[in-house]
Steps between C-alpha positions, in 0.01 A plus 500: 500500500489859384304602194805565283748239617756349266326157474127423499384267775250315282507412130131594470582856598784532250299671217370762743848542647647545153240765412562692822876503449456625144273781620742590776799512263327678211595851619302823485169313490522442124415181319530375145298473285267770622125447459313723256297672773810610691511880531879529482516324163652708219222573250519668161240572238524346154606738222218693335543595139318804369496877509453666836540857619847648440586234238726656238372464145605583147232716341402385148222755452520739201321782682671821608520384862655169392757673283589740781543207738740327260699818436543583870777242543328329792267203496132569552340337802153383594319733740175306540344163418130505420376158599185366659533390858778747573619483858776741587683260726527224242623714208321355194705378207390602151442213261411488133207732434529706820533876483806674644605865501 
């Protein structure tokens, strides 16, 4: 008997035979559902709410700079977030009480 014949020779080997035929017929080496540690799994990050660099803002300041920003016709944007633990690669999000410029 060959390994992938049409009928299994023994009923004890049938679960293994069924698994092998499923693997052989799956195509492109993919399987479903994929395990979490699989490198080809599509991963996305959860949405982060907050102000980060280049976020467009409406200026509500009554200073001269704030008035000029509102009169320019374009939205002001954040150029820096002052936050403890800043790591450039992770782009910190400003929360309530954090300083932005």
